[in-house]
ZAMAR-571356 format. One record per atom (N, C-alpha, C): x, y, z; atom name; residue in three letters. Coordinates in steps of 0.2 Angstrom, whole numbers, always signed. Each point is the difference from the previous one (the first is absolute). Layout:
REM ZAMAR-571356
[site [X Y Z] 'CA' 'ALA']
...
END
This chain:
REM ZAMAR-571356
[site [-81 +50 -31] 'N' 'UNK']
[site [+3 +1 +6] 'CA' 'UNK']
[site [+7 +2 -2] 'C' 'UNK']
[site [+2 +6 +3] 'N' 'UNK']
[site [+7 +2 -2] 'CA' 'UNK']
[site [+4 +0 +6] 'C' 'UNK']
[site [+6 -1 -1] 'N' 'UNK']
[site [+5 +0 +6] 'CA' 'UNK']
[site [+2 +7 +1] 'C' 'UNK']
[site [+1 +1 +6] 'N' 'UNK']
[site [+2 +7 +2] 'CA' 'UNK']
[site [+6 +0 +5] 'C' 'UNK']
[site [+3 +5 +0] 'N' 'UNK']
[site [+6 +0 +5] 'CA' 'UNK']
[site [-2 +6 +5] 'C' 'UNK']
[site [-1 -2 +6] 'N' 'UNK']
[site [-2 +5 +5] 'CA' 'UNK']
[site [+6 +4 +3] 'C' 'UNK']
[site [-1 +5 +4] 'N' 'UNK']
[site [+5 +4 +2] 'CA' 'UNK']
[site [+5 -3 +5] 'C' 'UNK']
[site [-1 -7 +2] 'N' 'UNK']
[site [+5 -3 +4] 'CA' 'UNK']
[site [+5 -4 -4] 'C' 'UNK']
[site [-1 +0 -7] 'N' 'UNK']
[site [+5 -4 -4] 'CA' 'UNK']
[site [-3 -7 -1] 'C' 'UNK']
[site [-6 -1 +1] 'N' 'UNK']
[site [-3 -7 -1] 'CA' 'UNK']
[site [-4 +0 -6] 'C' 'UNK']
[site [+0 -6 -3] 'N' 'UNK']
[site [-5 -1 -6] 'CA' 'UNK']
[site [-7 -3 +3] 'C' 'UNK']
[site [-5 +2 -3] 'N' 'UNK']
[site [-7 -1 +3] 'CA' 'UNK']
[site [-4 -3 -6] 'C' 'UNK']
[site [-3 -6 +2] 'N' 'UNK']
[site [-4 -3 -6] 'CA' 'UNK']
[site [-6 -3 +4] 'C' 'UNK']
[site [-6 +1 -4] 'N' 'UNK']
[site [-6 -3 +2] 'CA' 'UNK']
[site [-1 -7 -2] 'C' 'UNK']
[site [-4 -4 +4] 'N' 'UNK']
[site [-1 -6 -2] 'CA' 'UNK']
[site [-6 -3 +4] 'C' 'UNK']
[site [-2 -6 -1] 'N' 'UNK']
[site [-6 -3 +3] 'CA' 'UNK']
[site [+2 -6 +4] 'C' 'UNK']
[site [-2 -1 +6] 'N' 'UNK']
[site [+2 -6 +4] 'CA' 'UNK']
[site [-4 -6 -2] 'C' 'UNK']
[site [+5 -5 -2] 'N' 'UNK']
[site [-3 -6 -3] 'CA' 'UNK']
[site [-1 -5 +6] 'C' 'UNK']
[site [+5 -1 +5] 'N' 'UNK']
[site [-1 -5 +5] 'CA' 'UNK']
[site [+4 +2 +6] 'C' 'UNK']
[site [-2 -2 +6] 'N' 'UNK']
[site [+3 +1 +6] 'CA' 'UNK']
[site [+1 -6 +4] 'C' 'UNK']
[site [+6 -2 +1] 'N' 'UNK']
[site [+1 -6 +4] 'CA' 'UNK']
[site [+5 +1 +6] 'C' 'UNK']
[site [-1 -1 +6] 'N' 'UNK']
[site [+4 +1 +5] 'CA' 'UNK']
[site [+4 +6 +0] 'C' 'UNK']
[site [-3 +6 -1] 'N' 'UNK']
[site [+3 +6 +0] 'CA' 'UNK']
[site [+4 +2 -6] 'C' 'UNK']
[site [+0 -4 -5] 'N' 'UNK']
[site [+3 +2 -6] 'CA' 'UNK']
[site [-6 +2 -5] 'C' 'UNK']
[site [+0 +6 -3] 'N' 'UNK']
[site [-5 +2 -4] 'CA' 'UNK']
[site [+3 +0 -8] 'C' 'UNK']
[site [-3 -4 -4] 'N' 'UNK']
[site [+2 +0 -7] 'CA' 'UNK']
[site [-4 +5 -4] 'C' 'UNK']
[site [+4 +5 -3] 'N' 'UNK']
[site [-4 +5 -4] 'CA' 'UNK']
[site [+2 -1 -7] 'C' 'UNK']
[site [-5 +1 -4] 'N' 'UNK']
[site [+1 -1 -8] 'CA' 'UNK']
[site [+0 +8 -2] 'C' 'UNK']
[site [+4 +1 -5] 'N' 'UNK']
[site [+0 +6 -4] 'CA' 'UNK']
[site [+3 -1 -7] 'C' 'UNK']
[site [-2 +5 -4] 'N' 'UNK']
[site [+3 +0 -7] 'CA' 'UNK']
[site [+7 +3 +0] 'C' 'UNK']
[site [+5 -3 -3] 'N' 'UNK']
[site [+6 +3 +1] 'CA' 'UNK']
[site [+2 +4 -6] 'C' 'UNK']
[site [-5 +1 -5] 'N' 'UNK']
[site [+2 +5 -5] 'CA' 'UNK']
[site [+2 +7 +2] 'C' 'UNK']
[site [-3 +2 +5] 'N' 'UNK']
[site [+2 +7 +2] 'CA' 'UNK']
[site [+6 -1 +4] 'C' 'UNK']
[site [+1 -5 +4] 'N' 'UNK']
[site [+6 -1 +4] 'CA' 'UNK']
[site [+6 +0 -5] 'C' 'UNK']
[site [+0 -4 -5] 'N' 'UNK']
[site [+5 +0 -5] 'CA' 'UNK']
[site [+2 +6 -4] 'C' 'UNK']
[site [-5 +4 -1] 'N' 'UNK']
[site [+1 +6 -3] 'CA' 'UNK']
[site [+4 +5 +4] 'C' 'UNK']
[site [+0 +0 +6] 'N' 'UNK']
[site [+3 +4 +4] 'CA' 'UNK']
[site [+7 -2 +3] 'C' 'UNK']
[site [+2 -7 -2] 'N' 'UNK']
[site [+6 -3 +2] 'CA' 'UNK']
[site [+6 +1 -4] 'C' 'UNK']
[site [+5 +2 +3] 'N' 'UNK']
[site [+6 +1 -4] 'CA' 'UNK']
[site [+4 -6 -3] 'C' 'UNK']
[site [-2 -6 +2] 'N' 'UNK']
[site [+3 -6 -2] 'CA' 'UNK']
[site [-5 -4 -4] 'C' 'UNK']
[site [-5 +3 -3] 'N' 'UNK']
[site [-5 -4 -4] 'CA' 'UNK']
[site [+2 -3 -6] 'C' 'UNK']
[site [+6 +3 -3] 'N' 'UNK']
[site [+3 -3 -6] 'CA' 'UNK']
[site [+3 -7 +1] 'C' 'UNK']
[site [+3 -1 +6] 'N' 'UNK']
[site [+3 -6 +2] 'CA' 'UNK']
[site [-3 -5 +4] 'C' 'UNK']
[site [-6 +2 +3] 'N' 'UNK']
[site [-3 -4 +5] 'CA' 'UNK']
[site [-3 -6 -2] 'C' 'UNK']
[site [-4 +0 -6] 'N' 'UNK']
[site [-3 -6 -2] 'CA' 'UNK']
[site [-8 -1 +3] 'C' 'UNK']
[site [-1 +5 +4] 'N' 'UNK']
[site [-7 +0 +3] 'CA' 'UNK']
[site [-5 +4 -3] 'C' 'UNK']
[site [+3 +4 -5] 'N' 'UNK']
[site [-5 +5 -3] 'CA' 'UNK']
[site [-5 -3 -5] 'C' 'UNK']
[site [+0 -6 -1] 'N' 'UNK']
[site [-5 -3 -5] 'CA' 'UNK']
[site [-6 -3 +5] 'C' 'UNK']
[site [+1 -1 +6] 'N' 'UNK']
[site [-5 -3 +4] 'CA' 'UNK']
[site [-5 +6 +2] 'C' 'UNK']
[site [-6 -2 +0] 'N' 'UNK']
[site [-6 +5 +1] 'CA' 'UNK']
[site [-2 +0 +7] 'C' 'UNK']
[site [+0 -6 +3] 'N' 'UNK']
[site [-3 +0 +7] 'CA' 'UNK']
[site [+6 -2 +5] 'C' 'UNK']
[site [+1 +3 +5] 'N' 'UNK']
[site [+5 -1 +5] 'CA' 'UNK']
[site [-4 -1 +7] 'C' 'UNK']
[site [+4 -4 +5] 'N' 'UNK']
[site [-3 +0 +6] 'CA' 'UNK']
[site [+6 +1 +5] 'C' 'UNK']
[site [-1 +2 +6] 'N' 'UNK']
[site [+5 +1 +5] 'CA' 'UNK']
[site [-3 -2 +7] 'C' 'UNK']
[site [+4 -3 +4] 'N' 'UNK']
[site [-3 -2 +7] 'CA' 'UNK']
[site [+3 +5 +4] 'C' 'UNK']
[site [-4 +3 +5] 'N' 'UNK']
[site [+2 +5 +4] 'CA' 'UNK']
[site [-3 -2 +7] 'C' 'UNK']
[site [+5 +0 +5] 'N' 'UNK']
[site [-2 -1 +7] 'CA' 'UNK']
[site [-4 +5 +3] 'C' 'UNK']
[site [-6 -1 +3] 'N' 'UNK']
[site [-5 +5 +2] 'CA' 'UNK']
[site [-2 -2 +7] 'C' 'UNK']
[site [+2 +4 +5] 'N' 'UNK']
[site [-2 -1 +7] 'CA' 'UNK']
[site [-6 +3 +2] 'C' 'UNK']
[site [-3 +5 -4] 'N' 'UNK']
[site [-5 +4 +2] 'CA' 'UNK']
[site [-7 -4 +1] 'C' 'UNK']
[site [-1 -5 -5] 'N' 'UNK']
[site [-6 -4 +0] 'CA' 'UNK']
[site [-6 +4 -3] 'C' 'UNK']
[site [+1 +6 -3] 'N' 'UNK']
[site [-6 +4 -2] 'CA' 'UNK']
[site [-1 -2 -8] 'C' 'UNK']
[site [+5 -3 -3] 'N' 'UNK']
[site [-1 -1 -7] 'CA' 'UNK']
[site [-3 -7 -1] 'C' 'UNK']
[site [-5 +0 -5] 'N' 'UNK']
[site [-4 -6 -2] 'CA' 'UNK']
[site [+1 -1 -7] 'C' 'UNK']
[site [-2 -6 -2] 'N' 'UNK']
[site [+0 -2 -7] 'CA' 'UNK']
[site [-4 +4 -4] 'C' 'UNK']
[site [+2 +2 -6] 'N' 'UNK']
[site [-3 +5 -4] 'CA' 'UNK']
[site [+1 +7 +1] 'C' 'UNK']
[site [+3 +2 +5] 'N' 'UNK']
[site [+1 +7 +2] 'CA' 'UNK']
[site [+5 +3 -5] 'C' 'UNK']
[site [-1 +6 -2] 'N' 'UNK']
[site [+5 +4 -4] 'CA' 'UNK']
[site [+5 +3 +5] 'C' 'UNK']
[site [+7 -1 -2] 'N' 'UNK']
[site [+5 +2 +5] 'CA' 'UNK']
[site [+6 +4 -4] 'C' 'UNK']
[site [+4 +3 +4] 'N' 'UNK']
[site [+6 +3 -3] 'CA' 'UNK']
[site [+6 -4 +3] 'C' 'UNK']
[site [+4 -1 -5] 'N' 'UNK']
[site [+6 -3 +2] 'CA' 'UNK']
[site [+6 +5 -1] 'C' 'UNK']
[site [+4 +0 +5] 'N' 'UNK']
[site [+6 +5 +0] 'CA' 'UNK']
[site [+6 -4 +1] 'C' 'UNK']
[site [+5 +2 -4] 'N' 'UNK']
[site [+7 -3 +0] 'CA' 'UNK']
[site [+5 +6 -1] 'C' 'UNK']
[site [+5 -1 +4] 'N' 'UNK']
[site [+6 +5 +0] 'CA' 'UNK']
[site [+3 +0 -7] 'C' 'UNK']
[site [+2 +5 -3] 'N' 'UNK']
[site [+3 +0 -6] 'CA' 'UNK']
[site [+7 -4 +0] 'C' 'UNK']
[site [+3 +1 +5] 'N' 'UNK']
[site [+7 -4 +1] 'CA' 'UNK']
[site [-1 -7 -1] 'C' 'UNK']
[site [-6 -3 +2] 'N' 'UNK']
[site [-1 -7 -1] 'CA' 'UNK']
[site [+1 -3 -7] 'C' 'UNK']
[site [-3 +4 -4] 'N' 'UNK']
[site [+1 -1 -7] 'CA' 'UNK']
[site [+7 -1 -3] 'C' 'UNK']
[site [+4 +4 +3] 'N' 'UNK']
[site [+7 +0 -2] 'CA' 'UNK']
[site [+4 -6 +3] 'C' 'UNK']
[site [-2 -2 +6] 'N' 'UNK']
[site [+2 -6 +4] 'CA' 'UNK']
[site [-2 -6 -4] 'C' 'UNK']
[site [-6 +0 -2] 'N' 'UNK']
[site [-2 -6 -4] 'CA' 'UNK']
[site [+4 -1 -7] 'C' 'UNK']
[site [+1 +6 -3] 'N' 'UNK']
[site [+4 +0 -6] 'CA' 'UNK']
[site [+7 -3 +1] 'C' 'UNK']
[site [+3 +3 +5] 'N' 'UNK']
[site [+7 -2 +2] 'CA' 'UNK']
[site [+0 -8 +1] 'C' 'UNK']
[site [-4 -2 +4] 'N' 'UNK']
[site [+0 -8 +2] 'CA' 'UNK']
[site [-2 -4 -6] 'C' 'UNK']
[site [-4 +2 -4] 'N' 'UNK']
[site [-3 -4 -6] 'CA' 'UNK']
[site [+4 +0 -6] 'C' 'UNK']
[site [+4 +6 -1] 'N' 'UNK']
[site [+3 +1 -7] 'CA' 'UNK']
[site [+7 +2 +1] 'C' 'UNK']
[site [+1 +6 +4] 'N' 'UNK']
[site [+7 +3 +0] 'CA' 'UNK']
[site [+5 -5 +3] 'C' 'UNK']
[site [-1 -2 +6] 'N' 'UNK']
[site [+5 -5 +4] 'CA' 'UNK']
[site [+1 -6 -4] 'C' 'UNK']
[site [-5 -4 -3] 'N' 'UNK']
[site [+2 -5 -4] 'CA' 'UNK']
[site [+4 +1 -6] 'C' 'UNK']
[site [-2 +6 -3] 'N' 'UNK']
[site [+4 +2 -6] 'CA' 'UNK']
[site [+8 +1 +2] 'C' 'UNK']
[site [+1 +4 +5] 'N' 'UNK']
[site [+7 +1 +2] 'CA' 'UNK']
[site [+3 -7 +2] 'C' 'UNK']
[site [-3 -4 +3] 'N' 'UNK']
[site [+3 -7 +2] 'CA' 'UNK']
[site [+1 -4 -7] 'C' 'UNK']
[site [-4 +0 -5] 'N' 'UNK']
[site [+1 -3 -6] 'CA' 'UNK']
[site [+6 +3 -4] 'C' 'UNK']
[site [+1 +7 +0] 'N' 'UNK']
[site [+5 +3 -3] 'CA' 'UNK']
[site [+7 -1 +3] 'C' 'UNK']
[site [+0 +0 +7] 'N' 'UNK']
[site [+6 -1 +4] 'CA' 'UNK']
[site [+3 -7 -1] 'C' 'UNK']
[site [-5 -5 +0] 'N' 'UNK']
[site [+2 -7 -1] 'CA' 'UNK']
[site [+3 -1 -7] 'C' 'UNK']
[site [-3 +3 -5] 'N' 'UNK']
[site [+2 -1 -7] 'CA' 'UNK']
[site [+7 +3 -1] 'C' 'UNK']
[site [+1 +6 +3] 'N' 'UNK']
[site [+6 +4 +0] 'CA' 'UNK']
[site [+6 -5 +3] 'C' 'UNK']
[site [-2 -2 +6] 'N' 'UNK']
[site [+5 -4 +4] 'CA' 'UNK']
[site [+2 -6 -4] 'C' 'UNK']
[site [-5 -4 -2] 'N' 'UNK']
[site [+1 -6 -4] 'CA' 'UNK']
[site [+4 +1 -7] 'C' 'UNK']
[site [-2 +5 -3] 'N' 'UNK']
[site [+4 +1 -7] 'CA' 'UNK']
[site [+7 +3 +2] 'C' 'UNK']
[site [+1 +4 +5] 'N' 'UNK']
[site [+7 +2 +2] 'CA' 'UNK']
[site [+4 -6 +2] 'C' 'UNK']
[site [-3 -5 +3] 'N' 'UNK']
[site [+4 -5 +2] 'CA' 'UNK']
[site [+2 -6 -5] 'C' 'UNK']
[site [-2 +2 -6] 'N' 'UNK']
[site [+1 -5 -6] 'CA' 'UNK']
[site [-5 -5 -2] 'C' 'UNK']
[site [-6 +1 +3] 'N' 'UNK']
[site [-5 -5 -2] 'CA' 'UNK']
[site [-3 +2 -7] 'C' 'UNK']
[site [-2 -5 -4] 'N' 'UNK']
[site [-3 +2 -6] 'CA' 'UNK']
[site [-7 +3 +1] 'C' 'UNK']
[site [-2 +4 -5] 'N' 'UNK']
[site [-6 +4 +0] 'CA' 'UNK']
[site [-6 -4 +2] 'C' 'UNK']
[site [-1 -6 -3] 'N' 'UNK']
[site [-6 -4 +1] 'CA' 'UNK']
[site [+0 -2 +7] 'C' 'UNK']
[site [+5 -2 +3] 'N' 'UNK']
[site [+0 -2 +7] 'CA' 'UNK']
[site [-1 +6 +4] 'C' 'UNK']
[site [+3 +5 -1] 'N' 'UNK']
[site [-1 +6 +4] 'CA' 'UNK']
[site [-7 +3 +0] 'C' 'UNK']
[site [-3 -1 -6] 'N' 'UNK']
[site [-7 +2 -1] 'CA' 'UNK']
[site [-5 -4 +4] 'C' 'UNK']
[site [+1 -7 -1] 'N' 'UNK']
[site [-4 -4 +4] 'CA' 'UNK']
[site [+1 +0 +7] 'C' 'UNK']
[site [+6 +0 +3] 'N' 'UNK']
[site [+1 +1 +7] 'CA' 'UNK']
[site [-3 +6 +2] 'C' 'UNK']
[site [+1 +6 -3] 'N' 'UNK']
[site [-3 +6 +2] 'CA' 'UNK']
[site [-8 +0 +0] 'C' 'UNK']
[site [-3 -3 -4] 'N' 'UNK']
[site [-7 -1 +0] 'CA' 'UNK']
[site [-2 -5 +6] 'C' 'UNK']
[site [+4 -5 +1] 'N' 'UNK']
[site [-1 -5 +6] 'CA' 'UNK']
[site [+1 +4 +6] 'C' 'UNK']
[site [+4 +5 +1] 'N' 'UNK']
[site [+1 +3 +6] 'CA' 'UNK']
[site [-6 +4 +2] 'C' 'UNK']
[site [-5 +1 -4] 'N' 'UNK']
[site [-6 +4 +2] 'CA' 'UNK']
[site [-5 -5 +4] 'C' 'UNK']
[site [+1 -7 -1] 'N' 'UNK']
[site [-4 -4 +3] 'CA' 'UNK']
[site [+1 +0 +8] 'C' 'UNK']
[site [+6 +0 +3] 'N' 'UNK']
[site [+0 +1 +7] 'CA' 'UNK']
[site [-3 +7 +2] 'C' 'UNK']
[site [+1 +5 -4] 'N' 'UNK']
[site [-2 +6 +2] 'CA' 'UNK']
[site [-8 +0 +1] 'C' 'UNK']
[site [-3 -2 -5] 'N' 'UNK']
[site [-8 +0 +0] 'CA' 'UNK']
[site [-2 -6 +5] 'C' 'UNK']
[site [+4 -5 +1] 'N' 'UNK']
[site [-2 -5 +6] 'CA' 'UNK']
[site [+0 +4 +7] 'C' 'UNK']
[site [+6 +4 +0] 'N' 'UNK']
[site [+0 +3 +7] 'CA' 'UNK']
[site [-5 +5 +1] 'C' 'UNK']
[site [-2 +4 -6] 'N' 'UNK']
[site [-6 +4 +1] 'CA' 'UNK']
[site [-6 -4 +2] 'C' 'UNK']
[site [-1 -5 -3] 'N' 'UNK']
[site [-6 -5 +2] 'CA' 'UNK']
[site [+0 -1 +7] 'C' 'UNK']
[site [+6 -3 +3] 'N' 'UNK']
[site [+0 -2 +7] 'CA' 'UNK']
[site [+0 +6 +5] 'C' 'UNK']
[site [+2 +6 -2] 'N' 'UNK']
[site [-1 +6 +4] 'CA' 'UNK']
[site [-6 +4 -2] 'C' 'UNK']
[site [-5 -2 -3] 'N' 'UNK']
[site [-6 +3 -3] 'CA' 'UNK']
[site [-4 +3 +6] 'C' 'UNK']
[site [+0 -4 +6] 'N' 'UNK']
[site [-4 +3 +6] 'CA' 'UNK']
[site [+4 +6 +2] 'C' 'UNK']
[site [+6 +0 +1] 'N' 'UNK']
[site [+4 +6 +3] 'CA' 'UNK']
[site [-1 +6 -5] 'C' 'UNK']
[site [+1 -2 -6] 'N' 'UNK']
[site [+0 +5 -6] 'CA' 'UNK']
[site [-7 +4 +0] 'C' 'UNK']
[site [-5 -5 +1] 'N' 'UNK']
[site [-7 +3 +0] 'CA' 'UNK']
[site [-2 +5 +5] 'C' 'UNK']
[site [+4 -1 +6] 'N' 'UNK']
[site [-1 +4 +6] 'CA' 'UNK']
[site [+2 +7 -2] 'C' 'UNK']
[site [+5 +1 -5] 'N' 'UNK']
[site [+2 +7 -1] 'CA' 'UNK']
[site [-5 +3 -5] 'C' 'UNK']
[site [-4 -4 -4] 'N' 'UNK']
[site [-5 +3 -4] 'CA' 'UNK']
[site [-6 +1 +3] 'C' 'UNK']
[site [-1 +6 +3] 'N' 'UNK']
[site [-6 +1 +4] 'CA' 'UNK']
[site [-5 +5 -4] 'C' 'UNK']
[site [-6 -3 +0] 'N' 'UNK']
[site [-5 +4 -4] 'CA' 'UNK']
[site [-5 +2 +6] 'C' 'UNK']
[site [-3 +6 -1] 'N' 'UNK']
[site [-5 +3 +4] 'CA' 'UNK']
[site [-7 -1 -3] 'C' 'UNK']
[site [-5 -1 +4] 'N' 'UNK']
[site [-7 -1 -3] 'CA' 'UNK']
[site [-4 +4 +3] 'C' 'UNK']
[site [-5 +4 -3] 'N' 'UNK']
[site [-5 +4 +2] 'CA' 'UNK']
[site [-6 -1 -3] 'C' 'UNK']
[site [-6 -1 +3] 'N' 'UNK']
[site [-6 +0 -3] 'CA' 'UNK']
[site [-3 +6 -2] 'C' 'UNK']
[site [-2 +0 -6] 'N' 'UNK']
[site [-3 +6 -4] 'CA' 'UNK']
[site [-7 +1 +2] 'C' 'UNK']
[site [-2 +6 +3] 'N' 'UNK']
[site [-6 +2 +1] 'CA' 'UNK']
[site [-5 +0 -6] 'C' 'UNK']
[site [-6 -2 +1] 'N' 'UNK']
[site [-4 +0 -6] 'CA' 'UNK']
[site [-1 +6 -4] 'C' 'UNK']
[site [+0 +6 +4] 'N' 'UNK']
[site [-1 +6 -4] 'CA' 'UNK']
[site [+6 +3 -3] 'C' 'UNK']
[site [+6 -4 +0] 'N' 'UNK']
[site [+6 +3 -3] 'CA' 'UNK']
[site [-1 -2 -8] 'C' 'UNK']
END
């Protein structure tokens, strides 16, 4: 299963429907090909995992368990995830470290407080996960048997 980028600037991946509950379709796919095409694969930490799953809202009702499907995601969503998960926390950490060391705190205190400043950031991400997940929209399409 190879990941492809179509003409609309979307990544496309094939997978198999594992479960359907209340309009949420869980699709399993191998991420080896996904990681090979990703520009952030060196820092992500997901590259060692072989199987991934994603939940996608489907209102068509035509998809069943065991169906082969295509999943599409806009390329810009990968950058958004990278920013939320790695870039913004790194900037926060560095800013807090610079401010604390410039204000005369010792390095140990500045370092520990800088690390502790990430806790509220990730807690905020956790509490806003529903709102954030609405921005990460995947499209799903059933693959015809003759494809």
